[in-house]
C-alpha positions as CSV (number, residue, x, y, z in Angstrom):
1,X,340.1,32.6,105.4
2,X,339.8,32.8,101.2
3,X,337.0,30.8,100.3
4,X,337.7,31.1,96.8
5,X,338.1,28.0,95.0
6,X,341.3,26.9,93.9
7,X,341.8,27.0,90.0
8,X,342.7,23.8,88.5
9,X,346.1,23.7,87.4
10,X,345.6,23.9,83.8
11,X,343.9,27.1,84.7
12,X,346.7,28.4,86.7
13,X,349.0,27.3,84.2
14,X,346.9,29.3,81.2
15,X,346.6,31.9,84.2
16,X,350.5,31.9,83.9
17,X,351.0,32.2,80.1
18,X,348.7,35.4,80.4
19,X,350.4,37.5,83.2
20,X,353.8,38.9,83.7
21,X,354.5,38.0,87.8
22,X,357.4,40.7,87.0
23,X,355.8,43.5,86.8
24,X,353.6,44.8,89.2
25,X,349.6,44.6,87.9
26,X,350.2,48.4,87.7
27,X,352.5,48.6,84.9
28,X,350.7,44.8,83.7
29,X,347.2,46.4,83.2
30,X,349.7,49.9,81.1
31,X,351.6,46.7,78.5
32,X,349.1,44.0,78.0
33,X,345.4,45.8,79.7
34,X,344.0,46.2,76.2
35,X,344.0,42.8,75.4
36,X,341.3,41.6,78.5
37,X,337.3,42.2,77.4
38,X,336.9,39.7,80.3
39,X,337.9,39.0,83.3
40,X,337.7,36.4,85.8
41,X,341.0,35.7,87.1
42,X,340.0,36.4,90.4
43,X,337.5,34.0,90.9
44,X,340.6,31.5,92.3
45,X,343.4,31.3,94.2
46,X,346.9,30.3,92.7
47,X,349.2,27.4,93.9
48,X,352.1,29.8,92.9
49,X,353.5,31.8,95.7
50,X,352.6,35.9,95.5
51,X,349.9,35.1,92.1
52,X,346.3,35.6,94.0
53,X,347.8,38.9,95.8
54,X,348.7,39.6,92.1
55,X,345.7,38.7,90.7
56,X,343.9,40.5,93.3
57,X,346.1,43.8,92.8
58,X,344.9,43.5,88.9
59,X,341.2,42.6,89.6
60,X,340.7,46.0,91.9
61,X,342.7,48.2,88.9
62,X,340.3,46.9,86.3
63,X,336.9,47.2,88.5
64,X,337.8,50.5,90.5
65,X,335.4,53.3,89.4
66,X,337.6,55.1,86.6
67,X,339.2,53.2,84.6
68,X,340.2,54.5,81.6
69,X,341.8,57.4,83.5
70,X,343.7,54.9,85.5
71,X,344.8,53.1,82.4
72,X,345.7,56.9,80.9
73,X,347.9,57.8,84.0
74,X,350.1,54.6,84.5
75,X,349.9,54.0,80.7
76,X,352.2,57.5,80.6
77,X,354.1,56.3,83.6
78,X,355.2,53.0,81.9
79,X,355.2,53.3,78.3
80,X,356.3,55.2,75.9
81,X,354.5,57.1,73.5
82,X,354.9,54.8,70.8
83,X,353.7,52.2,72.6
84,X,351.1,54.4,73.5
85,X,349.9,55.0,71.0
86,X,350.2,51.1,69.0
87,X,348.1,50.1,72.8
88,X,345.5,53.3,71.9
89,X,345.6,51.9,67.8
90,X,344.7,49.0,68.9
91,X,341.3,49.7,71.3
92,X,339.8,51.8,68.5
93,X,340.0,48.8,66.2
94,X,341.5,45.4,67.5
95,X,340.7,43.5,65.0
């Protein structure tokens, strides 16, 4: 049984506004992972069907060893060269 607390409706709505559950967790990481300096969403369960499992997959991707290499690999799989350049420019200078 999953012992994590259930996210409040407000927290879940915030998470839903940030995530794109129609993408795989890997594709989401490729496209939007650079916007997450911190990631705590895996601490909760969600009411939205499939969301807890999706967040768990994204969390596993973010917290496994070798993140830079894995991010590069999924970016090459899902993004165009131009999109990769924009993401990497953001990572070098987010402001």
